[in-house]
C-alpha positions in Angstrom: 6.2 28.4 45.1 4.1 25.5 46.2 4.5 22.1 44.5 1.3 20.0 44.0 1.9 16.5 44.8 0.0 14.0 42.5 -0.3 10.2 42.5 1.9 10.2 39.5 4.9 11.5 41.2 5.0 8.8 44.1 8.0 6.7 44.4 5.8 3.6 43.8 4.6 5.1 40.6 8.0 5.7 39.5 9.1 2.2 40.3 6.2 1.0 38.3 7.4 3.1 35.5 10.9 1.4 35.9 9.1 -2.0 35.8 7.2 -1.2 32.7 10.3 0.6 31.0 12.2 -2.9 31.7 9.2 -5.2 30.8 8.0 -3.7 27.8 11.3 -3.6 25.9 12.0 -7.1 27.0 8.7 -8.2 25.7 9.1 -6.1 22.4 12.8 -7.4 22.0 11.7 -11.1 22.3 8.9 -10.8 20.0 11.1 -9.0 17.6 13.6 -11.8 17.7 10.5 -14.3 17.2 9.0 -12.1 14.4 12.6 -12.0 12.7 12.8 -15.9 13.0 9.4 -16.0 11.8 10.4 -13.7 8.6 13.3 -15.8 8.0 11.6 -19.0 8.1 8.7 -17.6 6.1 10.8 -16.2 3.6 12.8 -19.5 3.4 9.7 -21.5 2.9 8.3 -19.0 0.3 11.7 -19.1 -1.5 11.4 -23.1 -1.4 7.9 -22.7 -3.0 9.2 -20.3 -5.7 12.5 -22.2 -6.3 10.7 -25.5 -6.8 8.3 -24.2 -9.2 10.9 -22.3 -11.1 13.0 -25.6 -11.1 10.0 -27.5 -12.4 9.3 -24.8 -15.1 12.9 -24.9 -16.5 13.1 -28.7 -16.3 10.0 -28.8 -18.6 11.4 -26.0 -20.7 14.6 -27.8 -21.2 13.0 -31.2 -22.0 10.8 -29.5 -24.7 14.2 -27.6 -25.9 16.1 -30.7 -26.1 13.4 -32.3 -28.0 13.1 -29.7 -30.6 16.8 -29.3 -30.9 17.5 -33.1 -31.7 14.4 -33.1 -34.0 15.4 -30.0 -35.9 19.0 -30.7 -35.9 18.2 -34.3 -37.4 16.3 -32.6 -40.2 19.1 -30.1 -40.9 21.7 -32.8 -41.0 19.5 -34.8 -43.5 19.1 -31.6 -45.7 22.8 -31.0 -45.4 23.5 -34.4 -46.8 21.1 -33.9 -49.7 22.8 -30.7 -50.6 26.3 -32.1 -50.7 25.0 -35.2 -52.6 23.5 -32.8 -55.5 26.6 -30.6 -55.5 28.7 -33.7 -55.9 26.7 -34.4 -59.4 29.0 -33.5 -62.4 26.1 -33.6 -64.9 24.4 -30.5 -63.6 25.4 -26.9 -63.7 25.3 -24.7 -60.6 21.8 -23.2 -61.3 20.3 -26.6 -61.8 21.8 -27.9 -58.6 20.6 -24.9 -56.7 16.9 -25.4 -58.0 17.2 -29.2 -57.3 18.4 -28.5 -53.7 15.7 -26.0 -53.1 13.0 -28.8 -54.4 14.3 -31.5 -52.2 14.5 -29.3 -49.1 11.0 -27.9 -49.4 9.6 -31.4 -49.9 11.2 -32.5 -46.4 8.4 -32.5 -43.8 9.3 -30.6 -40.4 6.7 -31.4 -37.9 3.1 -30.5 -39.0 3.5 -27.0 -39.8 7.5 -26.5 -40.1 9.5 -26.0 -43.2 12.8 -25.4 -44.6 14.1 -22.0 -45.8 17.4 -20.5 -47.0 19.1 -17.3 -47.0 22.5 -16.0 -48.0 25.2 -14.0 -46.3 23.5 -10.7 -47.2 20.4 -11.6 -45.5 18.4 -12.1 -48.8 15.6 -14.8 -48.4 16.4 -17.3 -51.4 13.3 -19.6 -50.7 10.6 -19.8 -48.0 6.9 -20.8 -47.9 5.9 -17.2 -47.6 6.4 -15.8 -51.1 6.0 -12.4 -50.1 9.5 -12.2 -48.4 11.4 -14.2 -50.9 14.1 -11.9 -52.5 13.9 -9.4 -49.8 16.9 -8.7 -47.5 16.0 -9.3 -43.8 19.5 -8.9 -42.2 18.3 -6.4 -39.8 15.4 -8.5 -38.7 15.0 -11.4 -36.3 15.8 -14.3 -36.8 17.9 -13.5 -40.1 20.3 -11.0 -38.0 21.1 -13.6 -35.5 21.7 -16.4 -38.3 24.1 -14.2 -40.0 26.2 -13.8 -36.7 26.0 -17.5 -35.5 26.1 -19.2 -38.8 25.3 -22.7 -37.1 23.2 -24.0 -34.3 19.9 -23.7 -32.6 17.9 -20.8 -31.1 14.4 -19.8 -30.4 12.6 -16.6 -31.7 9.2 -15.3 -32.3 7.9 -14.9 -36.0 4.7 -13.7 -37.8 4.2 -14.9 -41.6 2.5 -12.2 -43.5 -0.7 -14.4 -43.6 -0.7 -15.0 -40.0 -2.4 -12.7 -37.2 0.1 -12.6 -34.4 3.6 -13.5 -33.4 4.3 -17.2 -32.4 7.1 -19.0 -30.6 9.4 -20.8 -33.1 12.7 -22.7 -33.0 15.2 -23.3 -35.7 18.4 -25.1 -36.4 20.7 -24.0 -39.3 24.0 -24.8 -40.9 26.0 -22.7 -43.3 26.8 -24.1 -46.8 30.0 -22.1 -47.9 29.9 -23.5 -51.4 26.5 -21.8 -52.2 26.8 -19.1 -49.7 23.5 -20.5 -48.0 22.2 -20.9 -44.6 19.7 -23.7 -44.8 17.4 -23.7 -41.8 14.8 -26.1 -40.7 12.2 -24.2 -38.4 8.9 -25.0 -36.6 6.5 -23.8 -33.9 7.7 -25.0 -30.5 4.3 -26.3 -29.1 4.1 -28.8 -31.8 6.7 -30.9 -29.9 5.1 -30.9 -26.5 3.7 -34.5 -27.3 7.3 -35.7 -27.7 7.8 -35.1 -23.8 7.9 -38.4 -21.6 5.1 -37.9 -19.1 6.8 -40.4 -16.9 9.6 -37.9 -16.3 7.0 -35.2 -15.5 5.3 -37.3 -12.8 8.5 -38.5 -11.3 9.9 -35.1 -10.8 6.7 -33.9 -9.3 6.5 -36.9 -6.8 10.3 -36.2 -5.9 9.5 -32.7 -4.6 9.1 -32.4 -0.7 7.9 -29.2 0.6 7.7 -28.8 4.6 5.2 -31.2 6.2 2.2 -31.1 4.0 3.5 -29.2 0.8 3.7 -30.6 -2.7 4.0 -29.5 -6.4 1.7 -30.2 -9.3 1.0 -29.5 -13.0 -2.5 -28.7 -14.3 -4.2 -27.6 -17.4 -6.0 -24.2 -17.5 -9.3 -26.2 -17.5 -8.3 -27.8 -14.0 -7.2 -31.3 -15.5 -4.2 -32.5 -13.6 -1.1 -33.3 -15.8 0.6 -34.7 -12.6 -0.3 -34.5 -9.0 1.3 -36.4 -6.0 -2.2 -36.9 -4.3 -4.9 -36.6 -6.5 -6.0 -37.9 -10.0 -8.5 -36.8 -12.2 -10.7 -39.9 -12.2 -10.4 -41.1 -8.5 -10.8 -37.9 -7.0 -13.4 -36.2 -9.2 -15.7 -35.4 -6.6 -13.2 -33.7 -4.3 -11.8 -31.6 -7.1 -15.5 -30.4 -7.8 -16.2 -29.8 -4.1 -12.8 -27.7 -4.1 -14.0 -25.9 -7.1 -10.4 -26.7 -8.7 -11.7 -25.3 -12.1 -11.9 -21.7 -10.5 -8.6 -22.4 -8.9 -6.9 -23.2 -12.1 -8.3 -20.3 -13.9 -7.1 -17.7 -11.1 -3.6 -19.4 -11.3 -3.6 -19.0 -14.9 -4.7 -15.4 -14.8 -2.1 -14.5 -12.0 0.4 -16.1 -14.5 3.6 -16.1 -12.4 3.6 -15.3 -8.8 2.2 -16.0 -5.4 -1.5 -16.4 -4.5 -3.8 -18.1 -2.1 -6.8 -20.3 -2.2 -8.9 -22.5 0.2 -8.7 -26.2 0.0 -9.9 -29.6 1.8 -7.4 -32.3 1.6 -10.5 -34.8 2.0 -14.1 -34.4 1.5 -14.6 -34.6 5.3 -11.6 -32.3 6.3 -12.2 -28.6 6.9 -11.1 -25.8 4.5 -7.7 -24.6 5.0 -5.9 -21.7 3.4 -3.1 -22.5 1.0 -0.5 -20.4 -0.4 0.7 -21.3 -3.9 3.6 -20.0 -6.3 2.6 -20.6 -9.9 4.3 -20.3 -13.2 2.8 -20.6 -16.8 4.4 -22.6 -19.5 3.3 -21.0 -22.7 4.3 -23.8 -25.1 2.4 -26.6 -23.1 -0.3 -24.3 -21.9 0.2 -25.7 -18.5 0.4 -24.3 -14.9 3.3 -25.8 -12.7 2.7 -24.8 -9.2 4.0 -25.6 -5.6 1.8 -25.1 -2.6 1.7 -25.7 1.4 -0.7 -24.8 4.1 -0.5 -21.2 5.2 -1.0 -22.4 8.8 2.3 -24.4 8.4 4.0 -20.9 8.0 2.0 -19.0 10.7 1.6 -21.5 13.5 5.2 -21.4 14.8 5.1 -17.6 15.3 1.6 -17.9 17.1 3.2 -20.5 19.6 6.1 -18.4 20.3 4.3 -15.2 21.0 2.2 -17.0 23.6 5.2 -18.5 25.2 6.8 -14.9 25.2 3.7 -13.4 26.7 3.5 -15.9 29.6 7.2 -15.5 30.5 6.8 -11.8 30.3 3.8 -11.7 32.4 5.5 -14.3 35.2 8.6 -11.8 35.0 6.4 -8.8 35.5 4.6 -10.4 38.6 8.1 -10.9 40.3 9.3 -7.7 39.7 6.0 -6.1 41.0 6.3 -8.0 44.2 9.9 -7.0 44.7 9.1 -3.2 43.9 6.2 -3.3 46.3 8.3 -4.4 49.2 11.2 -2.0 48.3 8.9 1.1 48.0 7.2 0.5 51.4 10.4 0.9 53.3 11.4 4.4 51.7 8.2 6.0 50.7 7.5 7.5 54.2 10.9 9.1 54.5 10.9 10.2 51.1 7.3 11.7 51.6 8.4 13.7 54.5 11.6 15.2 52.4 9.0 15.9 49.8 6.6 18.0 52.3 9.8 19.8 53.8 10.9 20.9 50.1 7.3 22.1 49.4 7.0 24.1 52.4 10.6 25.7 51.7 9.5 26.2 48.1 6.4 28.1 49.5 8.6 30.5 51.2 9.1 28.8 54.8 12.7 28.5 54.9 12.4 27.6 58.7 11.0 24.1 57.6 13.3 20.9 58.5 12.8 17.4 57.7 13.3 14.5 60.5 15.8 12.2 59.0 14.6 8.7 58.9 14.5 5.5 56.7 17.6 3.8 55.2 21.0 5.5 55.6 20.9 6.8 52.0 17.7 8.4 52.8 18.6 9.9 56.1 21.9 11.5 54.5 19.5 13.2 51.9 17.2 14.5 54.6 20.3 15.8 56.6 21.7 17.4 53.3 18.4 19.0 52.7 18.3 20.6 56.3 21.8 22.0 55.7 20.8 23.2 52.3 17.6 25.0 53.5 19.7 26.7 56.2 22.3 28.0 53.6 19.6 29.1 51.4 17.8 31.0 54.0 21.1 32.8 55.0 21.9 33.5 51.3 18.3 34.7 50.3 18.6 37.5 53.0 21.9 38.6 51.6 20.7 38.6 48.0 17.6 40.4 48.8 19.6 43.4 50.2 22.2 43.4 47.4 19.2 43.3 44.9 17.5 45.9 46.6 20.6 48.2 46.6 21.3 47.4 42.7 17.8 48.3 41.9 18.2 51.8 43.6 21.5 52.5 41.7 20.1 51.6 38.2 17.3 53.8 38.8 19.4 56.5 40.0 21.7 56.1 36.8 18.8 56.0 34.5 17.3 59.2 36.2 20.5 61.1 36.0 21.0 60.1 32.1 17.5 61.3 31.6 18.2 64.6 33.6 21.4 65.0 31.3 19.4 64.5 28.1 17.0 67.2 29.4 20.1 69.5 30.1 21.5 68.9 26.6 18.1 69.5 25.0 17.6 72.8 26.8 21.0 73.9 25.9 20.2 73.0 22.3 17.1 75.2 22.6 18.9 78.1 24.1 21.5 78.0 21.3 18.8 77.7 18.6 16.9 80.8 20.1 20.1 82.9 20.1 20.9 81.9 16.3 19.7 84.0 13.4 20.9 81.7 10.7 18.1 79.7 9.6 20.0 76.8 8.3 21.9 76.4 11.7 18.5 76.7 13.6 17.3 73.7 11.2 20.5 71.6 12.4 20.1 72.3 15.9 16.4 71.3 15.8 17.3 68.1 14.1 19.7 67.4 16.8 17.1 68.4 19.5 14.7 65.7 17.8 17.3 63.0 17.8 18.3 63.7 21.7 14.6 63.6 22.3 14.4 60.1 20.9 17.0 58.9 23.5 15.3 61.0 26.1 11.8 59.2 25.5 13.6 55.8 25.6 15.0 56.6 29.0 11.7 57.9 30.2 10.2 54.5 29.6 13.2 52.7 31.3 12.3 54.5 34.4 8.8 53.0 34.4 8.6 50.0 36.5 5.2 48.5 35.9 4.2 45.4 34.3 5.7 46.3 30.9 9.0 46.6 32.1 11.2 43.5 31.4 15.0 43.7 32.2 16.8 46.1 29.7 13.5 46.2 27.5 10.6 48.6 27.0 7.3 48.3 25.2 7.9 49.5 21.8 4.5 50.6 20.9 4.3 52.9 24.1 7.7 54.6 23.3 6.8 55.2 19.7 3.4 56.6 20.5 5.0 59.0 23.0 7.5 60.1 20.8 5.1 60.8 17.8 3.1 62.8 20.3 6.2 64.7 21.5 7.0 65.3 17.7 3.7 66.7 16.8 3.4 68.7 19.8 6.8 70.1 20.0 8.0 71.1 16.4 5.5 73.4 14.9 3.2 70.6 13.3 0.4 71.8 11.6 -2.4 69.1 12.3 -4.2 70.3 9.4 -1.5 69.7 6.9 0.5 66.7 8.5 -1.3 63.8 10.2 0.1 60.6 11.6 -1.7 57.4 12.0 -0.1 54.3 13.8 -0.8 50.8 14.2 1.7 49.0 16.6 1.6 45.4 18.0 2.4 45.2 21.7 6.1 44.1 21.3 9.1 44.4 23.7 12.5 45.6 22.4 15.9 46.1 23.9 16.8 49.6 24.9 19.6 50.1 22.3 17.6 48.8 19.4 14.6 51.0 20.4 16.9 54.1 20.3 18.0 53.1 16.7 14.5 52.4 15.5 13.5 55.6 17.2 16.1 57.7 15.3 15.1 56.1 12.1 11.5 57.1 12.7 12.6 60.6 13.6 14.5 61.0 10.3 11.4 59.6 8.3 8.9 61.9 10.1 11.3 65.0 9.6 11.7 64.3 5.9 7.9 63.7 5.3 7.2 66.8 7.4 9.7 69.0 5.9 8.5 68.0 2.4 4.8 68.5 3.2 5.6 72.0 4.5 7.9 73.0 1.7 5.3 71.9 -0.9 2.3 73.0 1.1 0.7 69.6 0.7 -1.6 67.7 3.0 0.6 64.5 4.2 -0.7 61.6 6.2 1.8 59.1 7.3 0.9 55.7 8.5 3.5 53.9 10.7 3.1 50.3 11.7 5.1 47.8 13.8 4.2 44.1 13.7 5.4 40.6 14.2 6.3 38.9 11.1 7.8 35.6 12.4 8.7 34.3 15.8 11.9 36.3 16.2 11.3 39.0 13.5 9.3 42.1 13.2 8.4 44.6 10.4 8.6 48.5 10.7 6.6 50.2 8.0 6.6 54.0 7.2 3.9 55.1 4.5 2.9 58.5 3.2 0.7 59.7 0.4 3.0 62.5 -1.0 5.8 60.2 -2.4 8.5 61.4 -0.1 10.7 58.3 -0.9 10.8 58.6 -4.7 13.9 59.6 -6.5 12.8 63.2 -6.8 12.4 63.8 -3.0 14.9 61.2 -1.3 18.5 61.7 -2.0 20.5 58.4 -2.3 24.0 59.9 -1.7 26.8 60.3 0.8 26.0 64.0 1.4 22.5 63.3 2.6 22.8 63.0 6.4 19.3 61.4 7.0 20.1 58.6 4.5 23.5 58.0 5.9 22.1 57.7 9.4 19.4 55.6 8.4 22.0 53.3 6.6 24.2 53.0 9.7 21.2 52.4 12.0 19.8 49.8 9.7 23.2 47.8 9.8 23.2 48.1 13.7 19.7 46.6 13.7 20.7 43.9 11.2 17.6 45.0 9.3 16.7 44.7 5.7 15.1 47.8 3.9 12.8 48.0 0.9 11.6 51.2 -0.5 8.9 51.5 -2.9 6.8 54.4 -4.4 3.9 54.9 -6.7 3.9 58.4 -8.4 0.0 58.7 -8.1 -0.6 57.1 -4.7 2.1 56.4 -2.1 5.7 55.8 -1.0 6.7 53.3 1.5 9.8 52.7 3.9 9.7 49.2 5.1 12.2 47.4 7.3 12.4 43.8 8.4 14.6 43.2 11.5 15.2 40.5 13.9 14.2 41.0 17.8 
């Protein structure tokens, strides 16, 4: 066989492939390292933005919580002092004391909208501004459930009075009076206490934050008014804020609530727009946005620079390797080409071809080894041709003798059948004749040496067609009462498997033909073989006289045909499915590997 030489198979091309195989992974590896470092740096910067914002948010939350706690605690301590003072009065009974304590506590101001209330250890509300819940047990409801568990101290919760439209954030401080079994509580909405926060602390914390080279943190209201900013003020930088449309930026930060977002910003009125990345967090009690931001270019520029350096180094490395490969390939390409031409000639059948060893010592050794190999191949080829020819003649003779022996056996069976008067014996001998004929047809096909012959296989469709024709022509088949239709795909099958499948077909044909003759019915058998999957085929035998229903097909150990089909199916590793319809058809279907 002649080998076609193409440019892609030249040694120089292969060296170039090696070059790219070395350079491309190097380039990818260096860029992956750069990208990995970039991702690490980027994640660190983004984490710094997030952590800074969260830290500021928590600081302001803590300032508010401390203010609320101190304030409410002072109110509760004052209420506790009043309670114990009244309890110490001897002139009043306990009912009068409770009423007096209730009146005094309810008159204490708690912020602008706060108030005192009391519950007992069963969660029953003793007094409260919301008259609708007084006298009710709320022990399963927040915050009463928590109060019964804690008994003393501060915590935050959400609450909605019966005359209010929505839940609001509240805080309370409580203490337990065991003499009365009362939990006296001072509560108020948290947002009332934002005015108590020291703005100098907020501005100093913002100014102390350092983020990269140009990053910073700031606090703004939703309408775009700065609460604290390290660089800009609402009055001095009003024109710059308008030019940057900071009102829209603030609204977007408010809508995104918590998380990362981007916006465009110019540091001065004459500077270009730069994209900034920001992490913002909403402080609900203040209705503020606390945010930390830096230029996006501060994150991306190091990666761009590193990619340029990597590309330049890779290009330089590639040029040096290319020059070296060109020098090396020039010294060995000619002798390798001569070796290739010799191989091409020998592959085309010219075993007299030889190469002239040249080039480097390694290439010369290859040339000499090739010449020795071709010489040995020439000698072995002649010997193999002679051996193969002898084996082919021997195999053909064996198959021919087997076929002759099968014909002799069939002739002896026919002689015996003709000299037998017992009808049952004649039927048995005829069945044996049919089965031997299946094997004979197989070996007839094995003697065919045309294009359909493949090693120990035969063309299944031709074999089955020939056997069906033999059956119809040899066994007194009345074509008016028994017809066979076939649909076979072109499939090759090994000899032993074909014999087994042919024997199964013989049993099915005999059974159907016998039933048709016995009941004097017109029968049509439809036989098909087709591929199901890559290595699986389907064999189907279908008739119109219900020959496989329980009435006509005996599923027991005394039925020779049934037992033979079972044994052959196991040999073929097949799976059989028999179905019938009393008014239409019956079908024998087998799926088997091939």
